[in-house]
C-alpha positions in Angstrom: -74.6 56.2 -11.5 -72.5 57.4 -14.5 -74.1 60.3 -16.3 -74.2 59.9 -20.1 -75.5 62.0 -23.1 -76.2 60.8 -26.6 -77.3 62.4 -29.9 -79.9 61.3 -32.4 -79.0 62.5 -35.9 -80.9 61.9 -39.1 -79.7 62.8 -42.7 -81.7 63.6 -45.8 -81.5 60.0 -47.0 -83.7 58.7 -44.2 -80.8 57.3 -42.2 -79.8 57.6 -38.6 -76.2 57.8 -37.4 -75.1 54.9 -35.2 -71.9 53.8 -33.7 -71.4 50.1 -34.5 -69.4 48.3 -31.8 -67.7 45.1 -31.1 -66.6 44.6 -27.5 -65.8 41.4 -25.6 -67.0 39.3 -28.5 -70.4 41.0 -28.7 -71.6 43.1 -31.7 -74.1 45.9 -31.1 -74.8 49.6 -32.0 -75.4 52.7 -29.9 -76.3 56.3 -30.6 -73.2 58.5 -30.5 -72.5 59.7 -27.0 -70.6 59.3 -23.8 -69.9 60.4 -20.3 -70.9 63.9 -19.0 -67.8 65.6 -17.6 -67.8 67.7 -14.4 -69.2 71.2 -15.1 -70.9 70.2 -18.3 -74.6 70.1 -19.0 -76.0 67.0 -20.7 -76.6 69.1 -23.9 -72.9 70.3 -23.9 -71.7 66.7 -23.3 -73.9 65.5 -26.2 -72.3 68.0 -28.7 -68.8 67.3 -27.5 -69.3 63.5 -27.6 -70.7 63.6 -31.1 -67.8 65.6 -32.3 -65.3 63.3 -30.5 -66.9 60.1 -31.7 -68.0 60.9 -35.3 -66.3 64.1 -36.2 -69.5 66.1 -36.7 -70.5 69.4 -35.2 -74.2 69.3 -34.3 -76.7 71.7 -32.9 -78.3 70.1 -29.9 -82.1 70.3 -29.9 -84.7 69.0 -27.4 -84.0 66.3 -24.9 -86.3 63.5 -26.0 -85.6 60.8 -23.4 -84.0 60.3 -20.0 -83.6 56.8 -18.7 -81.6 54.7 -16.3 -79.8 51.9 -18.2 -77.5 49.5 -16.4 -75.2 51.8 -14.4 -75.9 54.9 -16.6 -78.3 57.8 -16.2 -78.7 58.7 -19.9 -79.9 61.8 -21.6 -80.9 61.6 -25.3 -81.1 64.7 -27.5 -82.4 65.3 -31.1 -79.5 66.9 -33.0 -79.1 68.7 -36.3 -76.0 68.6 -38.5 -74.0 71.8 -38.7 -70.6 70.8 -40.2 -68.0 68.1 -40.6 -67.3 64.9 -42.5 -68.6 61.8 -40.8 -65.8 59.4 -39.7 -64.4 57.9 -36.5 -63.5 61.0 -34.6 -60.3 62.1 -32.7 -61.7 61.2 -29.3 -60.7 58.2 -27.2 -62.8 55.8 -29.4 -60.7 56.6 -32.5 -57.3 57.0 -30.8 -56.7 55.0 -27.6 -59.6 52.6 -27.3 -59.8 51.2 -30.8 -58.5 47.6 -31.0 -59.3 44.2 -32.4 -61.3 43.4 -29.2 -62.9 46.9 -28.7 -63.9 48.2 -32.2 -65.8 51.3 -33.1 -67.3 52.2 -36.5 -69.8 55.1 -37.2 -72.3 54.3 -39.9 -75.4 55.8 -41.4 -78.1 53.1 -41.1 -81.3 53.1 -43.2 -84.3 53.4 -41.0 -85.7 50.4 -42.9 -82.8 48.3 -41.6 -83.1 49.4 -38.0 -84.5 46.0 -37.0 -81.4 44.3 -38.3 -79.1 46.2 -36.0 -78.6 45.2 -32.3 -79.3 48.8 -31.1 -78.9 49.2 -27.4 -80.6 50.1 -25.2 -83.8 48.6 -26.5 -85.7 51.9 -25.9 -83.5 53.6 -28.4 -85.1 51.7 -31.4 -88.6 53.0 -30.6 -87.3 56.4 -29.9 -85.5 56.6 -33.2 -88.5 55.3 -35.1 -90.9 57.8 -33.5 -88.6 60.8 -34.0 -88.0 59.8 -37.7 -91.8 59.8 -38.3 -92.2 63.2 -36.5 -89.3 64.8 -38.5 -90.2 63.4 -41.9 
């Protein structure tokens, strides 16, 4: 199984940061994250992946979910903004993977619109809602 880490980041406007995706003709959204590299902890991978994908430095907080999803063993962390301007980062998503068929776009999504977004995996939607209520 591939090891993966993702970050959950809220802003003061009651929005969550998602990576909107289009791949193989399918549109969906994920929480920013990616593969854990050799020698990295899941928390270190979360911070690195958020920086690579959306150009933000975050402080990684508690691990809030671990699940097996498709061929991934995934670690989800609550994160806190430290610095940076949100945009498609300088990692592979923004440099070598971006194409008409494989498209990435980070976006702040209103929690009230969460049901309109095809957020995967499905467990992420409930997790985001629950954390938003706890941190409000």
